[in-house]
VEXDREN-2710 file (C-alpha; in Angstrom, 1 decimal):
% VEXDREN-2710
k/r/px/py/pz
1/MET/-1.9/26.1/-1.5
2/LYS/-3.0/25.0/2.0
3/GLN/-5.3/27.5/3.8
4/VAL/-3.8/28.9/6.9
5/THR/-6.5/28.6/9.5
6/PRO/-6.2/29.7/13.2
7/ALA/-6.1/26.0/14.1
8/ARG/-3.2/25.4/11.7
9/ARG/-1.4/28.4/12.9
10/HIS/-1.8/27.3/16.5
11/PHE/-0.5/23.8/15.7
12/ASP/2.4/25.1/13.7
13/GLY/3.5/27.3/16.7
14/TRP/3.0/24.3/19.1
15/LEU/5.1/22.0/16.9
16/ARG/7.8/24.7/16.6
17/SER/7.9/25.1/20.4
18/TYR/7.9/21.3/20.9
19/GLY/10.8/20.9/18.4
20/ASP/12.7/23.7/20.1
21/ALA/12.3/22.2/23.5
22/TRP/13.5/18.8/22.2
23/GLU/16.5/20.4/20.4
24/GLN/17.4/22.3/23.5
25/ARG/16.8/19.3/25.7
26/ASP/14.5/21.5/27.8
27/SER/11.8/19.4/29.5
28/ALA/10.4/22.4/31.3
29/ALA/9.8/24.2/28.0
30/ALA/8.1/21.1/26.7
31/LEU/5.8/20.8/29.7
32/ARG/4.5/24.3/29.1
33/LEU/2.9/22.9/26.0
34/PHE/0.9/20.3/27.9
35/SER/-2.1/20.5/30.3
36/PRO/-1.2/19.4/33.8
37/ASP/-3.2/16.2/33.4
38/ALA/-2.1/15.4/29.9
39/SER/-1.7/11.9/28.6
40/TYR/1.4/11.2/26.5
41/TYR/1.4/8.0/24.5
42/TRP/5.0/7.4/23.6
43/THR/4.0/4.4/21.5
44/PRO/0.6/2.9/20.6
45/PHE/1.3/-0.2/22.7
46/ASP/2.6/1.3/26.0
47/PRO/0.3/2.8/28.6
48/PRO/0.4/6.6/28.5
49/LEU/2.5/8.9/30.7
50/VAL/0.0/10.9/32.7
51/GLY/0.7/14.3/34.1
52/HIS/3.6/16.7/34.1
53/ALA/5.9/14.8/36.5
54/ALA/5.7/11.5/34.4
55/ILE/6.1/13.4/31.1
56/ALA/9.1/15.5/32.4
57/GLU/10.8/12.4/33.7
58/ALA/10.5/10.5/30.4
59/LEU/11.5/13.5/28.2
60/SER/14.5/14.2/30.4
61/ALA/15.6/10.6/30.3
62/ALA/15.2/10.4/26.6
63/THR/17.2/13.5/25.8
64/ALA/19.9/12.9/28.3
65/SER/21.8/10.7/25.9
66/GLN/21.2/12.8/22.8
67/ARG/23.1/15.7/21.2
68/ASP/23.0/17.7/18.0
69/ILE/19.2/17.2/17.8
70/ARG/17.3/18.4/14.7
71/PHE/13.5/18.2/14.5
72/SER/11.3/18.9/11.5
73/TYR/7.6/18.4/10.7
74/GLU/4.9/18.6/8.2
75/ILE/1.3/19.4/9.3
76/LEU/-1.1/16.9/7.7
77/CYS/-4.2/18.4/9.2
78/ALA/-5.4/20.6/12.0
79/ASP/-8.7/21.7/13.3
80/ALA/-9.9/23.4/16.5
81/GLY/-9.6/20.2/18.5
82/ARG/-6.6/18.3/17.1
83/GLY/-3.6/18.4/14.8
84/ILE/-1.8/15.5/13.0
85/ALA/1.7/15.8/11.7
86/ALA/4.5/13.8/10.2
87/TRP/7.8/14.4/11.8
88/SER/11.5/13.6/11.6
89/ALA/14.3/13.9/14.1
90/TYR/18.1/13.4/13.7
91/PHE/20.5/13.3/16.6
92/ALA/23.7/11.6/17.8
93/ARG/24.0/9.6/21.0
94/LEU/26.5/11.0/23.5
95/ASP/28.3/7.7/23.8
96/THR/28.7/7.0/20.1
97/PRO/29.3/9.0/16.9
98/ALA/26.5/7.0/15.1
99/ALA/23.6/9.2/14.0
100/VAL/20.0/8.3/14.8
101/ARG/17.1/9.0/12.5
102/VAL/13.5/8.9/13.7
103/GLU/10.4/9.3/11.6
104/GLY/6.9/9.3/12.8
105/VAL/3.4/10.6/12.9
106/LEU/1.9/12.4/15.9
107/SER/-1.5/13.5/17.0
108/ALA/-2.1/16.3/19.5
109/GLU/-5.5/17.1/21.0
110/TRP/-6.1/20.5/22.7
111/ASP/-7.9/21.6/25.8
112/ASP/-9.8/24.9/25.9
113/SER/-6.7/26.9/26.7
114/GLY/-4.8/25.5/23.7
115/ASN/-2.5/23.1/25.6
116/CYS/-2.1/19.5/24.6
117/ARG/-4.2/17.2/26.7
118/ARG/-3.6/14.0/24.7
119/PHE/-0.5/13.3/22.6
120/ARG/0.1/10.2/20.6
121/GLU/3.1/9.1/18.6
122/TRP/3.8/6.3/16.1
123/TRP/7.5/6.2/15.1
124/HIS/10.4/4.1/14.0
125/LEU/14.1/4.8/14.5
126/VAL/17.3/3.7/12.6
127/GLU/20.6/3.7/14.4
128/GLY/23.7/4.5/12.3
129/ALA/21.6/6.6/9.9
130/PRO/23.4/8.8/7.4
131/ALA/23.7/12.4/8.4
132/VAL/21.4/14.8/6.6
END
């Protein structure tokens, strides 16, 4: 049984809120989880999105074509400064009935107020995925 530390509890709440914001396609709710100067690395090879305006624009554009979003996660580790989780998302595109499945790993680093200041993702998606 994994010990439930304050860091793990914080990360669990953060991930739940992040997933809720994605499922609701609510970029304003997502932004409340990030520091104003946060760096968001969408992939390991692209430059980061920096700051609320850039992050909000990218999240809004990404979710604009998604519907029936479901997000889940498993915390791999968490300490006072960072959490790492495996995650999955399933959604349909608005313009096609084909389902999309995304699986990845994310790393979130916290500032002193508990907001994410650096977010990194490594993920892969499959179009036409079977519904789960």
